[in-house]
N, C-alpha and C positions, 0 to 999 in steps of 0.2 A: 605470438608472446603469450606466455601463461601467467596470469596474475593471481598469486596465491594469497588470500586474505588471512591475516592473523591480528587480533587485537593487540598482541604484544609488538608486532612489527610496526604498527601504526600508532603506538602510544604516544609518541612524540609529535605527530603530525595531526592526528585526528582529535576531535573533541568528544571524547567518550563521556556519556552522562549516565551513571547509574542512579536512577531517581529512586533511591530508598531512604533517603533522609526524611521524606514525608511518610508519616505512619502508615497510610493506606496505600503507598505507591510501590509497585513492583514491576515497573517497565524498564528494560535495558535499551538505551537508545545510542546509536553510534553515527556520528556525522563524519563519514570517511571523505577524504579527497576524492573528487569525481573521478571515476573510472570510465574512460572513453574507449569503446571497442568499435573500431572502424576498418579493420583489416581482416581479410579471411583467415579463418581458423585461429583467430585471437581469442583467448579464453580469460575468464575471471572465476576463480574458485572462492566460495564463501563458506566459512564455518560460522554460522550465524549466532551460536551461543558459545563459541570459543571452547568447545570441549575436546577438541583434537580430531573430530570427524567432520569431513566436509558434507555439507547439506545440499548446496546448490551450485551448478556450474552454469555460467553464462558464456555463450559463444556465438560467433557469426560465421555462416558458411557462405561461400560464393564459388561458383563452379560451372561447369558446362556438361551437357550429355546429348547424345543423339536421340531424337524422338521419331519413332516410325508409326505411321497410321496403318489402319487396316486395308488401306488401298495401296500400300506400298510406298507412299511419300515419306521421305525422311527429312528432317530439318535439325539444325543445331540450336539447342536452347541454353540459355544461361539462367541460373537460379541464384537467388539471394534469400538468405534465411536467418533471422535472429531468434534464438531460443534460448531456453533454460532447461537444463538437465537436472534430474534429481538423483541424490545418492541415498543409499541405505545407511541410515546412522546408527544402527545397533546390529548385534548378531542374532535377533530373534525375528528377522525378516518383517519388521514393521517399517512402513515407508513413509517418507516425507510427501507433502501433497501441496497442490497450488490450486487456488480457486479458479475455476473456468469450466469448459465443457469438453466432453469427449464424444467422438462420433465415428462410425466405420466408414471407411473410403470404399471406392469401387473395388479395390483389390482385397477387401475383407481384413484390413488391418486398422487399428485404431489410430486416430489423430487426436491431438489435445491443444486446445487454444486458451491460454489464460486470459482471465478478465483484466481490463485496464481500469482499475477502481478509482473513483473520485476521492478526494480528500473528504474525510467524515463519514465514509463507508464503514459499516460495522463488519468486522471479520469475526465471524462465529459459525456455528454449525449450520445456520440457514443458508449459507452459500454452498455451491456444489464444488467439492474439492476432488481433484483427479491425481492419481498416483503413477500416471504413465511416465516412464523415464524421460522421454522427450517430449517437451511442450514448446510449440511454435508461437512466439509473440508477434511476428509479422514475417511475411514472406512474398516473394514475387518470382515470376518467370518472364525473362525477356526473350522474344522469339526472333531476335536478330535483325529485325528491320527498324529498330528505334522505338517499338511499342512494348508495353508490358502486357502480359496476359495473366490475369489473376481471377480465380473463382471468387465470388462474394464470400462464400463460405470459408474458402481456403486462405484468405488474406490475413486473418488473425485480428483480434480486437485492438491491436496496437497500429494497424495499418491505416493510412499511409504514414502518419505520424502522430504521436501522443507525447505531450511534455508534462512532466511532473504528476504522472499517474502512479497507481500503486498495485503491485502484486500482493494478494492475500495469500500467506502461507501458513501451513499447519505441519510442524515438523517434530521429530522425535529426539529427545535428549538421551543422555547416557544411561538413564534408568528406565528407558522405554516409555516415557510419559510424553504426551503430546502437548504442544504450546502453539498459540496463535502469534503471528507476527505480520509485519508489512515490510516491502522493500520499495523505494521510490526510484523509479527509472524514467528515462525519456527515450523513445525511438524516433529517429529523424531520417528524412530523405528517403522514404519507401524502403525501409529495411537496410539501409546503408550503414546507419550509426545507432549504437546502443550506448547510453549513458547510465551508469549505477550510481546513485547520489547518497543515499543514507538508509538506514533501516532500523527497526525497533522490534522487540518481542516481549511477550508477557511471560514473566517467570512463574505465575500461578498456572497450574496444570489446567488445560482446557478452558482458560478464561477468555472471553472476548477481548479485542483490542480494536480501537478506532484507526482507520488508515490516516496516517499523518500525526496520530496522538503520540505524545511523549510521557503521558501520565496514565496511571493504573485505572482501567475502566471498572469502577466499582458500581457504577450507576448512582451518580451524584444526587439524582432525585430521591434515592433511598436513605440518604442521610437524614437524620431526624431534623425536621424544620420547626422552629419554635416561634417563628414569625408568620402570621396569617397573611398570605398574599396569593394572587393568581398571576402567573407570568406565562406568556406564549409568544412565539414568533410568527410573523406573517410577512411574507416577502422580505423586504430589507428593514423592517421595524420590529422592535420588541415592545410589547404592551405589558405594563406593570399596574396591577390593581390591588390597592391596600388601603385599609382605613388608618394603618399606622404609618403614615408617610412622613409625618414630622420627625426631623432629625434621623431619617432613615437614608443610609448611604447605599448606593449600588456601585457595585464593582463588577466589571466584565473583562474576562480574559480569554484569549484564543487557546487552542490546544497545546501550544508551546509554552503555556504559562506567562505570556506576556500580557500585561495589563493594557487594554485599549480604551476602556471608559471607567472614569470614577467621578461620581457627582451625587448630590443630594436630590431626593425626590422632591418635586414641587407641589404635587397634588396627589389626590387619591387615584386619579386615573392619569398615569404618566406614560409618555411614548419616547422611545430612544430610537432615532434613525441610524442604521448601520450601513448607509450606501457607501460610505468611504472605506468599508472593510470588505475582505474577500468572503466569498460564500463559504459556508461550513458551520461547524458546531462550536459554539461559545459557551463558557462557564460563567453563570450569573449568580452573584451573591448579594443578598441584601442584609445590611447590619444595622441594628438599633439597640444600642446598650448590649445586654447579654443575649438578646434574641438575634436569630439569623434565618435566612431562607436560601437554600441553593438549588440551582436548576441548570440543566443543559438545554440550550436553546439552538435550534437550527436557523440560519440565515441563508436565504437564497441568494 
């Protein structure tokens, strides 16, 4: 079965959020109905920026082949492979890319393995991006006696199962400009099942995006702070130090824009425990009259 993705086709089913109403926000986010690929040669085609050119193809392969050793022994092997293929989005031979590694095999051709990024990972030029057409998320070979044979190197970063991890992507638009984005996926049951859940991309050319983030990564720490404070995260705690604590309100939101904490500071040295919340990056704001302080804080 071939699943061809179009924003228009899913407009009544999906929750498409173009977060442009906020002045500094330029992220396009789409929460699509989960796409489950669990049959051999089942495909899902994604046009991530809806410009009429396919950018990524997700596919599962299962099959068998005869393996012959140098000593003449032959055996029937079965393979299972979950992968993502890249498409050329323009006519100028610039290619889409996925964060991961590339290495040469024993037979002198290249293999590519995409990273399984955690929520909060920064997708930018510091990651290694690969433009090889075929990129393996997870794969295995069954040797016919009930056991699986997998090279540690060849299993892939999504092996044997990864839930709610992120592909970091770098793709080309219709005008040959690159954009960063993320695609949230799960690989289950040792390369038997692939689930594509949602994705987002940054409309600003070559601007970083945070995996799982649906807001524009402008570097909130660079917004002018008019309230004097020191804020940092350590473990599951957020420490706030400020002499202007009276009538100062603290607001903490996750990267989906959901408010998780709102309270007034109680002292010059205040501590907020975040053990009830998931690990990742949070947006903290201090408000006192016309004064404010903004910072992104990472919670383990």
